[in-house]
N, C-alpha and C positions, 0 to 999 in steps of 0.2 A: 623750787625747794623752799621750805619754810625754815627760818632760823630764829631761835629764841635766846634770850639771856639765860645762861646756865647750860646750854647745849654743849656737849663735847664734840669737837669737830676735828677733821683731819685735813691738812693742806694738800691740794692737788698739785701745786706748782713747786713744792719743796717738801723735804722730809720733816715729819713731825706732827704733833697733835696739840690741842689746846682747848680752852673753855671760853665761850662767848661771854664777855663781861659788859659790853655796851653796844647799843645800836646807834651808829653814827648817822646813817641815812638809809634810803631804800636799796643802796648798792654796796654799802660798806659797814663792817662791824669791827669792834676791837676784840682781839683774842689774847687771852693770857696764855702764853706758850709754856713749854716744858721748862724753860729757864726762868719762869716768873716775870717775863717781859710782856708788857701789853703792846701788841703790834696791830696795825691796821691791816685788814684783809678784805678783798673783794668777795662778795658772797658766792660769785661764780667760781671762785678758787677754793671753795670749801665743800666738804661733804659731812653731813651730820652722822656721827657714829653712835651717839647715845643722847637721848632726849627724854625729858619728863614733861609730858603734855597735860598732866593732871593739875598743874599749878595755874589757877585762874588769874587773869590780870597781867600775865607776863607780856612784856613788850615783844611784838612779833614783826618780822619783816619777811617778805617773799619776793623772789625774782619774777619778772613778768613771764619770761619763757626760759625754762631751764630743763632740757630733756635729760633723761638718763642716757649715759653713754651706751651706744649700741654697736656691737661688732657683728658684721655679716660676712660670711665667707664668700669670696669671689669664686665663680664656677671653675675657672681655669686661668692661670697667669698667662697673659697674652703679650704684654708690651714691655715688661721688666722696667716699669717707671712708676713714679709717684704722682698723684693728682690731688688738686683741691677742687671739690665739686659742690654745686648748688642745685638743689632739687626743690621745685615749687610743690607745696603740699596739695595744691589744687591746680593742676595743669590747665584746667578749663577757665580759670578765673585770673585775670590780670591783677597783680598786686597781692596775691595770697602769701601766707607765711612761707618762709624758706628754711630748709634744712641745709646746714653746711657740713660736708663730709671731708675726711681725708681718706684717700684710696691708696692702698699699698699693693700695687700690682707687681710685686716682686717676690722672690723666695727668701728675702731677708727680713728680720725684725726691724721695725722702725720706731725710734724714740723721737718724740716731737714736743715742741712748745708752740702754743698758738696764742697770739694776742692781736688786738685791734688798736688802731690809732684814731682818736676822735679830736674834735677841736679843743677839748679840755685836757687832753693828754692820752697816755697809754693805759689800756685796760687789759689785764691778763684774762684769758678765757680758760685755758686748761693746758695740761701736759700729761704725757703718759706714753705707753707703748701701743703700737698697732702691729699685730702679728702678720706674718707673711701671708700674702694672698687674701687680705681682709680689708673691708672698708668700715670706718668708724664715724659715728655722728660726733661732731665737735660742738655744735651749738645750733639752736633754732632762733631765727630772727623774724620779726614782722617786716614786711617790705618797707614800711615807713621808717623803721629804725635804720635801714640801710642808708637813708639820707644823712644820718649822723656820723657815718663811718667814712674816714678819709682813706684808710688803707688797711689791709690785713697782712699779717706777718706770720710766717711759719719757719721755725728753725728745726731741721731734722738731721738725725744721724742714723745711718743704716748699719746693721751689724748682723752677722750670722749668729745662730744660737750659741755656738761655742767659739766664736771668732773675735777679732779685734774690730772696733768700729772704724768705718771708712766713709769717705765722701761727706763731710759736714756740708750742709746746704743752708743758706740763708735766702729765704724767698719773700718778696714783698709784692703785693698786688694792689695798685691804686683802684679805688672803687668808683665806678660810674653808676650811680643809683638808678638812672633811667633804664639801664639794661635789665634790671630785675623786675621791672613793670611790664616788659614786653614778652608776650608768649613766644614770639619768634626767636628769642634769645636761647630758649631751651631746646636742645637737639636730642634726637635718638642717640643712644650710646651703648657701650658694651658692659656697663657696670650697673645700670639701674633700669627697672622696668618702665619708669617714667622718663620723659625728656628731662635733660639736665644741662647745666653749663659746666663743662669739665675743662680744667686748666692743667696742662703739663708743667709740673713744678720745675723739672730739669731745664726745659726750654726757656722758661722765664726767670730762672735763677740768675741772680746778679753777683753771687760771691761763692763759687763752688771750687773746691780744690782738694787734692789728696795730700794729707800731711806727710806721707812718706816720700813724696815726689817733689817737695819744695826745694828749690835752689836758693842761693843767697839773694839773687835778683828777685826771685818770687817773694821772699820774705820782705824785701824792701818795698815791693809793689803792694803787698797786702797791708803793711803799716801805713803806706801812703794813702791807700783807699780808706783805711780806718780813720786817718786824720781828716779826710774830706767829709766823712759822714759819721755822725754819732751812732751809738748802738740803737737808738730809737729811729734812725733813718732821717733825722733832721740835719740841716747844714750846721756845721760848727758855728757857734755864736762868735761874731767878730768883736774884739775888744781893742780899745785905743791904747791902753797901757798894759804892762805886765801885771798879771793878777797878784793879789795878796795871797800867800799860801798859809793855810791854817791846818796844822797836823793834829787830828783829833785822837790819835793813838794815846791811850791813857798814860803810857810811860813817857810821853812827851809833855803831858799836862801835870803829872804828879810825880814826885820823887819816890813815893811808896803808896801801895794800895792795901797795905796791911789793915785788916778790919773792915774793908769795904766789900759788900756783896756785889754780884753782877748787876743788880738793879741800881745800886749806888753808883757804880762806875758808869753805866749807861746814862744816868741822870746827870752826872758831872759833865760828860761829853756833850749832852744836849744843851746844858746850861751854857757851855762855852760856845756852842753853835749859835744860840740865841743872842749871846753877848756880842759876838762878831756881827751878826746880821743887824742887830739894833744900832750898832755903831756906824754901819755902812749903808743901810737901806735908803737913806736920804741923799746919798752921793750918786747921782744919776750917772750911769756908765761905769761905775766902779766894779771891777771884777774880783771875785774871791774864789780860790780853789780850796775846798774842804777835803782833806785827805782822811778818809774813814776806813780804808782797807776793805778787805773782802769778808773774812770771818764767816759768821753765819748769816750776814746780811741784815741783822736787826738794826744796827746804827744807820745804815744807808736807807733802809725803809723808813725809819723815823724821820730822817732828814728830808727825804723826798716828800713825805706826808706833810711836814711843816711847810715846805716850799710851795706845795700845791694848794694849801689851805690858809696858811697865815700870811705868806709872802707871795700872793698871787701876781703882783706886779713885776716880780723879778723873774728873769729867764734863767733856766737851768738845764744842764745836760751833762753827759759824761765828759770829764776833763780829758786832756790829751792822753791818748792811749800810749803813745811812744814815750812820753815823759813820766807819766804816773802809773801806767798799767791800768787795770780795770777798777782800781780802788779809790777813785776820787771823783768829785762832782764840781763842775764849774758853775758859778752863780754870777749873773750880771745884774746889777741893781737898776 
């Protein structure tokens, strides 16, 4: 997919549209969203819905491999399970490009989010619905690119067309790149005409439960599991002392927001974030919890963008779920 400054785009991993205003690098652009906030976005998480290619000299960026999502009907539901599958584009040649699929071999609709973990952090790939009894292309990768991937993550919720969602599943698969170079890894299967690597998501799922069957002990166990593992799958960062807490909710920073636009409020919150980071970044081991809330996620996205690019030497992850819920980030200098 090609993306130019000025293109109108739609987000795949969240609701909303925007306009591309800056090319950051080959993988990322800045998008002016519907609230007039500039937010960073991975190109793989965007789809161009309006573009003017007649303007010469526009800055252009394209992804290396970005296939159009393709849904293919499964002949007949056989196993009543979900799968993550990999199909080599040339089964006769070792190391050929690989198509990654989600396979919904059930009679329910499947909502999914898919992302990968690399050495430099998390990269969102896509999100959407996969209809009952269908398989969908998630992404295509060169075999060499698999060397850069540490793990793949799928979050899925199954629901009937007119029913209540059930069985939330969090699935993580560590990647062994050597397997993708071996023709013997690809086996005959029920879903593809070509040999494929097919993984049963339910069997490898590490965090599956039914919400309506949770007991009090189940809830304590789930919170305990959440404490041991961040939402990215990383171990919780150990800190020597209690972290400094910084509440970035605007009503905690200002007595009144009269006359301020949403952009002004966001900028004030980011200025406070930078002020705290600059005060503490030289204090090795100092921990700070930034309480940003959930909202539409813009502030969190901005903070994580700054941490990933301006404060690369600092470690960060979701703060204690039990103490702060999902709306805080822990940073260790």
